[in-house]
ROKE-49722 format. One record per residue: residue in one letter; x, y, z of N, C-alpha, C, O in turn. Coordinates in Angstrom, 2 decimals. Example, Ala and Ser with C-alpha at 12.3 -4.5 7.8 and 13.67 -1.06 7.14 Angstrom:
2
r,n.x,n.y,n.z,ca.x,ca.y,ca.z,c.x,c.y,c.z,o.x,o.y,o.z
A,13.19,-5.69,7.80,12.30,-4.50,7.80,13.20,-3.30,7.80,14.24,-3.32,8.46
S,12.85,-2.25,7.08,13.67,-1.06,7.14,12.90,0.03,7.87,13.41,1.14,8.04
end
This chain:
145
r,n.x,n.y,n.z,ca.x,ca.y,ca.z,c.x,c.y,c.z,o.x,o.y,o.z
I,-3.77,-10.54,-4.17,-4.24,-10.40,-2.80,-5.55,-11.22,-2.78,-6.36,-11.05,-1.87
A,-5.76,-12.05,-3.70,-7.03,-12.83,-3.71,-7.15,-13.67,-2.48,-8.27,-14.04,-2.12
E,-6.11,-13.98,-1.81,-6.12,-15.03,-0.58,-6.53,-14.10,0.59,-5.96,-13.02,0.70
P,-7.50,-14.48,1.48,-8.08,-13.59,2.52,-6.98,-13.17,3.36,-7.11,-12.04,3.81
A,-5.79,-13.87,3.73,-4.77,-13.41,4.62,-4.05,-12.20,3.91,-3.60,-11.30,4.62
L,-3.92,-12.15,2.55,-3.30,-11.23,1.97,-4.17,-9.85,1.72,-3.75,-8.70,1.61
A,-5.39,-10.29,1.69,-6.32,-9.07,1.56,-6.31,-8.42,2.90,-6.31,-7.19,2.97
A,-6.29,-9.10,3.85,-6.24,-8.57,5.25,-5.15,-7.81,5.58,-5.25,-6.85,6.34
L,-3.95,-8.21,5.00,-2.67,-7.38,5.15,-2.79,-6.01,4.48,-2.45,-4.97,5.05
V,-3.26,-6.05,3.32,-3.55,-4.75,2.51,-4.51,-3.92,3.10,-4.31,-2.71,3.17
D,-5.80,-4.57,3.65,-6.85,-3.77,4.33,-6.19,-3.09,5.57,-6.35,-1.87,5.68
K,-5.53,-3.69,6.43,-4.96,-3.31,7.65,-3.83,-2.14,7.41,-3.91,-1.06,8.00
Y,-2.89,-2.42,6.57,-1.81,-1.59,6.48,-1.60,-0.60,5.44,-0.69,0.22,5.52
L,-2.45,-0.65,4.43,-2.44,0.19,3.27,-3.62,1.03,3.24,-4.68,0.51,2.88
P,-3.60,2.51,3.65,-4.59,3.24,3.52,-5.11,3.29,2.02,-4.28,3.47,1.14
Q,-6.38,3.14,1.72,-6.91,3.14,0.35,-6.59,4.37,-0.41,-6.45,4.36,-1.63
A,-6.46,5.50,0.37,-6.22,6.97,-0.23,-4.85,6.89,-0.84,-4.55,7.78,-1.64
M,-3.91,5.89,-0.55,-2.51,6.01,-1.01,-2.51,5.29,-2.48,-1.61,5.55,-3.27
I,-3.50,4.41,-2.82,-3.67,3.85,-4.08,-4.27,4.82,-5.13,-5.45,5.15,-5.26
T,-3.17,5.19,-5.84,-3.88,6.34,-6.91,-4.25,5.87,-8.09,-4.96,6.64,-8.75
D,-3.97,4.76,-8.60,-4.32,4.09,-9.81,-5.76,3.64,-9.59,-5.99,2.80,-8.72
A,-6.74,4.14,-10.31,-8.12,3.79,-10.02,-8.44,2.39,-10.35,-9.24,1.84,-9.60
D,-7.95,1.67,-11.40,-8.15,0.30,-11.55,-7.53,-0.67,-10.57,-8.12,-1.68,-10.18
C,-6.23,-0.28,-10.16,-5.55,-0.92,-8.94,-6.54,-0.81,-7.70,-6.97,-1.79,-7.10
A,-6.84,0.40,-7.42,-7.76,0.67,-6.26,-9.03,-0.21,-6.30,-9.44,-0.78,-5.28
T,-9.62,-0.30,-7.45,-10.91,-1.11,-7.65,-10.66,-2.60,-7.43,-11.42,-3.28,-6.74
V,-9.48,-3.14,-8.07,-9.21,-4.55,-7.84,-8.95,-4.73,-6.42,-9.54,-5.61,-5.79
I,-8.19,-4.00,-5.92,-7.88,-4.12,-4.44,-9.00,-4.22,-3.39,-9.06,-5.02,-2.46
K,-9.89,-3.22,-3.72,-11.04,-3.20,-3.02,-12.00,-4.49,-3.17,-12.55,-5.06,-2.23
A,-12.11,-4.84,-4.51,-12.80,-6.02,-4.75,-12.22,-7.23,-4.10,-13.00,-8.02,-3.57
A,-10.96,-7.45,-4.07,-10.24,-8.52,-3.42,-10.47,-8.48,-1.81,-10.64,-9.51,-1.16
I,-10.45,-7.28,-1.29,-10.75,-7.03,0.24,-12.18,-7.57,0.41,-12.44,-8.48,1.20
D,-13.19,-6.91,-0.44,-14.46,-7.27,-0.27,-14.82,-8.79,-0.38,-15.57,-9.34,0.42
A,-14.23,-9.42,-1.43,-14.36,-10.85,-1.57,-14.04,-11.57,-0.48,-14.79,-12.46,-0.07
A,-12.71,-11.23,0.22,-12.24,-11.95,1.40,-13.21,-11.83,2.51,-13.59,-12.87,3.06
I,-13.68,-10.61,2.93,-14.58,-10.26,3.87,-15.80,-11.01,3.75,-16.27,-11.54,4.76
N,-16.45,-11.11,2.48,-17.60,-11.78,2.25,-17.64,-13.24,1.90,-18.66,-13.86,1.61
N,-16.40,-13.74,1.98,-16.12,-15.11,1.62,-16.64,-15.50,0.12,-17.31,-16.52,-0.07
R,-16.32,-14.70,-0.81,-16.72,-14.78,-2.12,-15.54,-14.99,-3.02,-14.42,-14.67,-2.60
N,-15.71,-15.50,-4.25,-14.64,-15.58,-5.25,-14.34,-14.15,-5.81,-15.17,-13.37,-6.28
V,-12.90,-13.96,-5.66,-12.57,-12.60,-6.02,-12.67,-12.35,-7.40,-12.70,-11.16,-7.73
M,-12.74,-13.30,-8.39,-13.01,-12.84,-9.82,-14.39,-12.59,-9.98,-14.77,-11.76,-10.81
S,-15.22,-13.24,-9.24,-16.68,-12.96,-9.48,-17.18,-11.56,-9.14,-18.05,-10.98,-9.80
V,-16.53,-11.03,-8.01,-16.59,-9.79,-7.42,-16.03,-8.68,-8.48,-16.72,-7.69,-8.72
I,-14.83,-8.87,-9.07,-14.26,-8.13,-10.06,-15.09,-8.06,-11.21,-15.37,-6.96,-11.68
T,-15.54,-9.16,-11.74,-16.28,-9.12,-13.00,-17.61,-8.37,-12.84,-18.13,-7.87,-13.84
E,-18.20,-8.25,-11.58,-19.38,-7.51,-11.32,-19.06,-6.07,-11.51,-19.85,-5.34,-12.10
R,-17.80,-5.60,-10.98,-17.26,-4.20,-11.13,-16.61,-3.84,-12.32,-16.26,-2.68,-12.49
D,-16.40,-4.78,-13.23,-15.64,-4.58,-14.39,-16.35,-3.69,-15.30,-17.58,-3.71,-15.30
N,-15.70,-2.91,-16.09,-16.35,-2.12,-17.22,-16.41,-2.98,-18.47,-15.94,-4.12,-18.54
N,-17.00,-2.37,-19.43,-17.24,-3.25,-20.69,-16.06,-3.88,-21.52,-16.14,-4.85,-22.27
D,-14.87,-3.08,-21.22,-13.66,-3.71,-21.95,-12.71,-4.62,-21.16,-11.60,-4.93,-21.59
G,-13.20,-5.02,-20.02,-12.55,-6.12,-19.13,-11.24,-5.76,-18.63,-10.45,-6.66,-18.37
T,-10.92,-4.51,-18.46,-9.67,-3.96,-17.95,-9.41,-4.44,-16.57,-8.25,-4.68,-16.25
L,-10.43,-4.60,-15.70,-10.39,-4.94,-14.41,-10.05,-6.50,-14.22,-9.25,-6.95,-13.40
S,-10.76,-7.19,-15.08,-10.58,-8.81,-15.05,-9.26,-9.06,-15.70,-8.69,-10.08,-15.31
Q,-8.63,-8.31,-16.63,-7.40,-8.56,-17.09,-6.21,-8.24,-16.09,-5.20,-8.95,-15.97
L,-6.45,-7.08,-15.38,-5.49,-6.66,-14.33,-5.45,-7.67,-13.24,-4.37,-7.96,-12.73
A,-6.52,-8.19,-12.88,-6.62,-9.19,-11.77,-6.03,-10.48,-12.31,-5.27,-11.10,-11.57
A,-6.28,-10.94,-13.44,-5.72,-12.20,-14.07,-4.26,-12.14,-13.99,-3.58,-13.08,-13.57
E,-3.76,-10.94,-14.42,-2.14,-10.74,-14.44,-1.65,-10.81,-13.06,-0.61,-11.43,-12.81
L,-2.30,-10.24,-12.18,-1.84,-10.32,-10.73,-1.81,-11.65,-10.13,-0.98,-12.00,-9.29
Q,-2.89,-12.51,-10.66,-2.97,-13.84,-10.10,-1.85,-14.73,-10.75,-1.47,-15.74,-10.16
M,-1.39,-14.42,-11.80,-0.43,-15.24,-12.60,0.84,-14.94,-12.03,1.76,-15.53,-12.60
L,1.21,-14.13,-10.98,2.46,-13.87,-10.45,2.87,-15.09,-9.75,2.02,-15.82,-9.23
P,4.22,-15.37,-9.72,4.61,-16.55,-9.06,4.05,-16.81,-7.60,3.89,-15.87,-6.83
G,3.80,-17.92,-7.29,3.37,-18.24,-5.77,4.69,-18.67,-5.11,5.77,-18.74,-5.68
S,4.44,-18.96,-3.82,5.45,-19.32,-2.93,5.76,-21.04,-3.26,4.89,-21.85,-3.55
S,7.00,-21.29,-3.14,7.31,-22.73,-3.17,8.38,-23.08,-2.19,9.20,-22.19,-1.97
P,8.51,-24.14,-1.60,9.50,-24.39,-0.54,10.79,-24.21,-1.02,11.08,-24.63,-2.14
G,11.62,-23.63,-0.28,13.06,-23.33,-0.55,13.33,-21.99,-1.27,14.48,-21.62,-1.52
T,12.23,-21.26,-1.60,12.37,-20.01,-2.43,12.30,-18.90,-1.61,11.84,-19.02,-0.48
E,12.66,-17.90,-2.00,12.75,-16.54,-1.09,11.35,-15.77,-1.57,10.90,-14.91,-0.81
F,10.76,-16.01,-2.64,9.54,-15.25,-3.17,8.38,-16.03,-2.81,8.22,-17.25,-2.96
S,7.46,-15.06,-2.25,6.04,-15.85,-1.90,5.21,-14.61,-2.19,5.70,-13.48,-2.28
R,3.90,-14.90,-2.33,2.78,-13.88,-2.62,2.66,-12.96,-1.48,2.43,-11.78,-1.70
E,2.81,-13.43,-0.17,2.92,-12.66,0.94,4.02,-11.66,1.07,3.81,-10.57,1.61
A,5.19,-12.00,0.60,6.40,-11.27,0.41,5.99,-10.07,-0.64,6.26,-8.89,-0.42
A,5.40,-10.46,-1.64,5.22,-9.38,-2.78,4.33,-8.62,-2.43,4.50,-7.46,-2.80
V,3.12,-8.90,-1.65,2.17,-7.92,-1.00,2.96,-7.04,-0.08,2.94,-5.82,-0.26
K,3.64,-7.55,0.87,4.28,-6.77,1.91,5.36,-5.70,1.14,5.58,-4.58,1.61
D,5.90,-6.12,0.10,6.79,-5.34,-0.79,5.99,-4.19,-1.36,6.39,-3.03,-1.36
L,4.84,-4.59,-1.84,4.07,-3.51,-2.48,3.64,-2.54,-1.52,3.80,-1.34,-1.72
I,3.04,-3.05,-0.38,2.64,-2.05,0.76,3.70,-1.14,1.02,3.48,0.07,1.06
L,4.87,-1.64,1.20,6.06,-0.73,1.70,6.49,0.16,0.58,6.91,1.29,0.80
K,6.40,-0.36,-0.67,6.69,0.66,-1.91,5.80,1.77,-1.89,6.21,2.93,-1.99
I,4.48,1.42,-1.77,3.39,2.59,-1.99,3.55,3.46,-0.73,3.40,4.66,-0.92
L,3.83,3.07,0.54,3.94,3.88,1.68,5.26,4.70,1.45,5.30,5.90,1.69
R,6.44,3.96,0.94,7.61,5.04,0.83,7.19,6.16,-0.19,7.36,7.35,0.09
T,6.69,5.79,-1.30,6.32,6.79,-2.24,5.58,8.03,-1.58,5.96,9.20,-1.69
E,4.50,7.61,-0.88,3.74,8.60,-0.28,4.45,9.37,0.66,4.31,10.59,0.67
Y,5.28,8.71,1.56,6.04,9.43,2.56,7.11,10.35,1.92,7.38,11.44,2.42
R,7.72,9.89,0.82,8.65,10.89,0.29,7.88,12.15,-0.40,8.33,13.29,-0.37
K,6.85,11.84,-0.93,5.95,13.13,-1.46,5.53,14.02,-0.42,5.44,15.23,-0.58
R,5.26,13.34,0.76,4.71,14.29,1.95,5.95,15.07,2.57,5.88,16.23,2.99
R,7.00,14.34,2.57,8.30,14.93,3.08,8.76,16.13,1.98,9.14,17.24,2.34
A,8.67,15.74,0.71,9.08,16.92,-0.26,8.03,18.00,-0.19,8.42,19.15,-0.38
D,6.85,17.80,0.02,5.94,18.94,0.31,6.23,19.80,1.46,6.07,21.02,1.44
L,6.69,19.11,2.52,7.05,19.97,3.84,8.37,20.65,3.53,8.47,21.85,3.80
E,9.37,20.02,3.00,10.51,20.60,2.65,10.29,21.97,1.69,10.92,23.01,1.90
Q,9.46,21.83,0.78,9.17,23.08,-0.01,8.42,23.97,0.80,8.61,25.15,0.52
K,7.55,23.72,1.83,7.02,24.59,2.50,7.97,25.23,3.46,7.75,26.38,3.84
L,9.11,24.48,3.94,10.02,25.18,4.62,10.85,26.20,3.70,11.13,27.33,4.12
K,11.21,25.76,2.50,11.85,26.65,1.50,11.05,28.03,1.23,11.61,29.13,1.17
D,9.82,27.83,1.10,8.92,28.93,0.89,8.72,29.81,2.07,8.16,30.89,1.90
S,9.11,29.48,3.22,9.04,30.33,4.39,9.99,31.46,4.56,10.01,32.30,5.46
K,10.82,31.33,3.49,12.01,32.48,3.45,12.79,32.70,4.71,12.91,33.78,5.28
G,13.28,31.62,5.06,14.24,31.71,6.37,13.63,31.58,7.68,14.31,31.42,8.69
K,12.24,31.65,7.68,11.50,31.57,8.96,11.40,30.07,9.32,10.77,29.29,8.60
I,12.01,29.70,10.41,12.05,28.20,10.61,10.77,27.96,11.38,10.48,28.64,12.36
D,10.00,26.95,10.92,8.94,26.48,11.60,9.29,25.05,12.26,9.43,24.05,11.56
D,9.39,25.04,13.47,9.85,23.84,14.16,8.97,22.73,13.99,9.45,21.62,13.73
A,7.72,22.89,14.12,6.77,21.79,13.78,6.91,21.07,12.41,6.87,19.84,12.36
V,7.07,21.79,11.33,7.21,21.40,10.18,8.62,20.78,10.05,8.77,19.74,9.42
H,9.65,21.41,10.62,10.98,20.83,10.51,11.02,19.52,11.18,11.69,18.63,10.66
M,10.36,19.30,12.28,10.21,17.91,13.04,9.37,17.05,12.20,9.70,15.86,12.23
R,8.36,17.36,11.45,7.70,16.40,10.71,8.56,15.97,9.59,8.52,14.78,9.27
V,9.38,16.87,8.93,10.44,16.17,7.76,11.36,15.27,8.55,11.56,14.14,8.12
L,11.90,15.64,9.61,12.71,14.64,10.28,12.02,13.20,10.53,12.53,12.13,10.22
Q,10.86,13.37,11.10,10.01,12.25,11.29,9.84,11.35,10.08,10.04,10.14,10.11
F,9.47,12.01,9.08,9.23,11.34,7.59,10.64,10.65,7.22,10.65,9.53,6.71
T,11.84,11.36,7.50,13.21,10.70,7.14,13.31,9.49,8.00,13.82,8.48,7.52
T,12.88,9.47,9.19,13.27,8.39,10.25,12.26,7.29,9.69,12.68,6.14,9.58
D,11.00,7.59,9.35,10.04,6.57,9.06,10.51,5.98,7.68,10.44,4.76,7.55
L,10.93,6.65,6.74,11.43,6.24,5.50,12.49,4.99,5.63,12.51,3.99,4.92
K,13.30,5.28,6.63,14.30,4.28,6.85,13.77,3.01,7.32,14.28,1.95,6.98
L,12.65,3.10,8.16,11.90,1.92,8.63,11.24,1.14,7.62,11.16,-0.09,7.69
L,10.71,1.92,6.54,9.96,1.36,5.47,10.74,0.52,4.47,10.18,0.12,3.45
N,12.10,0.22,4.75,12.94,-0.53,3.87,12.76,-2.02,4.05,13.05,-2.74,3.10
S,12.30,-2.55,5.18,11.98,-3.99,5.43,10.75,-4.02,6.21,10.45,-3.09,6.96
W,9.95,-5.16,6.04,8.65,-5.32,6.73,8.89,-5.53,8.26,8.08,-5.14,9.09
D,9.95,-6.12,8.56,10.18,-6.32,10.20,10.42,-4.84,10.86,9.83,-4.49,11.88
A,11.26,-4.13,10.24,11.53,-2.89,10.71,10.26,-1.99,10.60,10.05,-1.17,11.50
A,9.52,-2.09,9.67,8.40,-1.21,9.45,7.12,-1.48,10.19,6.24,-0.63,10.30
L,7.03,-2.92,10.81,5.82,-3.27,11.36,5.37,-2.47,12.51,4.18,-2.14,12.56
P,6.28,-2.07,13.53,5.90,-1.20,14.73,5.26,0.07,14.20,4.31,0.60,14.77
L,5.85,0.58,13.04,5.37,1.99,12.53,3.90,1.66,11.95,2.95,2.40,12.20
L,3.79,0.58,11.21,2.46,0.20,10.62,1.40,0.00,11.63,0.27,0.46,11.46
E,1.73,-0.66,12.67,0.89,-0.97,13.82,0.54,0.26,14.44,-0.59,0.43,14.90
L,1.48,1.18,14.50,1.14,2.48,15.26,0.17,3.33,14.29,-0.80,3.95,14.74
N,0.49,3.31,13.03,-0.55,4.05,12.08,-1.79,3.37,12.02,-2.78,4.09,11.93
H,-1.95,2.22,12.04,-3.18,1.46,11.97,-4.02,1.77,13.24,-5.24,1.89,13.17
H,-3.40,1.89,14.29,-4.04,2.29,15.42,-4.66,3.72,15.56,-5.65,4.01,16.22
D,-3.87,4.57,14.79,-4.22,6.08,14.63,-5.33,6.20,13.74,-6.05,7.18,13.93
N,-5.64,5.40,12.79,-6.64,5.64,11.89,-8.06,5.12,12.34,-9.04,5.28,11.61
end
């Protein structure tokens, strides 16, 4: 996500709270900050790195991922979009499971609001399988934040 356009995608559509790995969150935040401030991403990461170089190593590994080339299906943009969707699907599944457990714990008492939220998460999860299908949901969630 060192490219400004990719950093903007992550910043817009992926709530930072959903990035649970501390090193990944730091690298992503550094890349977004670098793009916003028009700085070299590796310089920002180096400034935030710990003594063992973990962040610099992670960032270097990410930058070594294949880029796009004419006639291929893979691109960095597609990889970032897939990553955003994967993280969102994981979070939505977790939230839905938590609500389903809440319904089970209610000992037969139906909570219509919780049940409707479970159904909404199920519907949203279906949309999160492709970027084009998910984009209206992402835009709606972006405006809600």
